C-alpha positions in Angstrom: 148.0 134.9 -142.3 144.2 134.7 -141.2 143.3 132.1 -138.7 141.4 129.1 -139.6 138.2 128.3 -137.9 139.9 125.4 -136.3 142.4 127.3 -134.6 140.2 130.2 -133.5 137.8 127.3 -131.9 141.0 125.8 -129.9 141.7 129.4 -128.8 138.0 129.7 -127.3 138.9 126.9 -124.7 142.4 128.3 -123.9 141.4 132.2 -123.6 137.9 132.0 -122.9 137.6 135.7 -123.3 133.9 135.9 -124.4 135.1 137.0 -127.9 135.9 134.0 -129.7 132.4 132.5 -130.0 131.1 135.8 -132.0 134.0 135.2 -134.2 133.3 131.7 -134.8 129.7 132.4 -135.5 130.6 135.3 -137.9 132.8 133.0 -139.7 130.1 130.2 -140.1 127.4 132.6 -141.2 130.0 133.8 -143.9 130.5 130.1 -144.8 126.7 129.6 -144.9 126.1 132.4 -147.1 129.0 131.5 -149.6 127.8 127.8 -149.8 123.9 128.6 -150.3 125.2 131.2 -153.1 127.4 128.9 -154.6 124.6 126.1 -155.0 122.3 128.8 -156.3 124.6 129.6 -158.9 125.2 126.1 -159.7 121.4 125.3 -160.0 120.9 128.4 -162.2 123.6 127.4 -164.6 122.3 123.8 -164.6 119.1 125.0 -166.0 120.9 127.1 -168.7 123.0 124.2 -169.6 119.5 121.9 -169.9 118.0 124.6 -172.2 121.3 124.6 -174.6 121.3 120.8 -174.4 117.7 120.9 -175.6 118.2 123.1 -178.2 121.1 121.2 -179.6 119.2 118.0 -179.5 116.4 119.5 -181.2 118.6 120.9 -183.8 120.8 117.9 -184.2 118.0 115.4 -184.5 116.0 117.6 -187.1 119.2 117.8 -189.1 119.5 114.0 -189.3 115.8 113.7 -190.2 114.3 113.1 -186.8 112.7 116.2 -185.7 109.6 114.4 -183.8 112.3 112.9 -181.7 114.2 115.9 -181.2 111.1 117.8 -180.0 110.2 115.1 -177.8 113.4 114.9 -175.9 113.5 118.9 -175.7 110.0 118.7 -174.0 111.4 116.4 -171.9 114.5 118.3 -170.9 112.2 121.4 -170.5 110.5 119.7 -167.5 113.6 120.0 -165.5 113.8 123.7 -166.4 110.2 124.4 -165.3 110.7 122.3 -162.2 114.1 123.9 -161.3 112.8 127.7 -162.0 109.8 127.0 -159.9 112.2 125.7 -157.2 114.5 128.7 -157.2 111.3 130.9 -156.9 110.5 128.9 -153.9 114.0 129.3 -152.5 113.5 132.9 -153.0 110.4 133.1 -150.6 112.3 131.7 -147.6 112.8 134.1 -144.9 116.3 135.6 -144.6 115.3 137.2 -141.4 116.1 134.2 -139.3 119.3 133.3 -138.0 121.9 131.6 -140.2 121.5 128.2 -138.9 117.7 128.4 -139.5 118.0 129.8 -143.0 120.6 127.0 -143.9 118.2 124.2 -142.3 115.6 125.6 -144.4 117.8 125.4 -147.6 118.9 121.8 -146.8 115.1 121.0 -146.5 114.6 122.8 -150.0 117.5 121.1 -151.5 116.3 117.6 -150.2 112.7 118.3 -151.6 113.9 119.1 -155.1 116.5 116.1 -155.2 113.2 114.0 -154.4 111.3 115.6 -157.1 113.7 115.2 -160.0 114.3 111.6 -158.8 110.4 111.0 -159.5 110.8 112.8 -162.8 113.8 110.8 -163.7 111.7 107.5 -163.2 109.7 108.4 -165.9 112.1 110.5 -168.5 115.0 107.8 -168.9 112.3 105.3 -170.0 110.4 107.8 -172.1 113.9 108.8 -173.8 114.6 105.2 -174.6 111.3 104.4 -175.8 111.5 107.6 -178.0 114.6 106.3 -179.4 113.6 102.8 -180.1 110.5 104.0 -181.8 112.2 106.5 -184.0 114.7 103.7 -184.8 112.1 101.4 -186.1 110.4 103.9 -188.2 113.4 104.4 -190.3 114.3 102.6 -193.5 116.9 100.5 -191.6 114.5 99.6 -188.8 111.9 98.7 -191.1 114.3 96.5 -193.2 115.4 94.5 -190.1 111.7 93.9 -189.4 111.0 92.5 -192.7 114.3 90.4 -192.6 113.1 88.7 -189.2 109.7 88.4 -190.6 111.0 86.7 -193.8 113.9 84.6 -192.2 111.9 83.4 -189.1 108.2 83.3 -190.4 107.1 81.4 -186.9 108.1 84.6 -185.1 105.3 86.0 -183.1 104.6 89.9 -184.0 102.8 92.6 -182.1 102.0 95.9 -183.8 104.6 94.9 -186.3 107.4 94.2 -183.9 108.6 91.0 -182.8 107.5 89.9 -179.3 110.7 89.0 -178.1 112.1 92.4 -178.9 109.0 93.8 -177.0 109.8 92.1 -174.0 113.3 93.2 -174.0 112.3 97.0 -174.3 109.9 96.5 -171.4 112.8 95.0 -169.4 115.1 97.7 -170.2 112.7 100.6 -169.6 111.8 98.8 -166.2 115.2 98.4 -165.1 115.8 102.2 -166.2 112.9 103.4 -164.2 114.2 101.1 -161.1 117.9 102.4 -161.2 116.7 105.9 -162.3 117.5 107.4 -158.6 120.8 105.6 -158.5 121.7 107.0 -162.0 120.7 110.4 -160.9 122.3 110.6 -157.5 125.7 109.4 -159.4 125.5 112.2 -161.9 124.4 114.8 -159.3 127.1 113.9 -156.6 129.7 113.9 -159.4 128.9 117.6 -160.0 127.6 119.0 -156.7 129.0 116.1 -154.1 131.7 118.3 -152.5 129.5 121.1 -152.2 126.6 118.8 -150.4 129.3 117.5 -148.2 130.4 121.1 -147.2 126.9 122.1 -146.6 126.4 119.0 -144.4 129.6 119.7 -142.4 128.6 123.3 -141.7 125.0 122.4 -140.4 126.6 119.7 -138.1 129.3 122.5 -137.0 126.8 125.0 -136.3 124.8 122.7 -134.1 127.6 122.0 -132.0 128.3 125.6 -131.7 124.6 126.3 -130.9 124.9 123.6 -128.1 128.1 124.8 -126.5 
């Protein structure tokens, strides 16, 4: 049975034969490569999934008579694909000639950068998707019927652009809340998929920093 990193580490303090540290270093180098490769595959797979989702939404909404909304959602989703592809291309430019530790630190900085960029985009995308859905709903026969019903039953209601002002205030409130909570929603969704892998990355970096200081 292969020895674990922890057992080899303990033997390093017992034997102190000068051969254990290289073994530990090699093990961490391999773990570093594995974790980077895994995250790279996950991000690439995520981009492909977003493209598929954009196609499905466009097809489905076009089928139900809302092609403009479908196209709008598809364009919004493709923003993430473009950003993701550019980020992966940027990662490929990171020098691999440096040590595994420095490459892992560069990868960690790249990862935090792409997360920060996506967070800013989501602050715009979430409200935009809500507004798109609301506008599409108001333009349907059902939506127009509801608006006419409100105008008939409540003639004193103030309308702005053909929509009750209190409804507009509700939409503004919801879009504002979505924009404000976008980072939390994004982080929750991201850590649901990548959480365990991110944790392993942090652990490897911390362990390698301890190893470097020994």
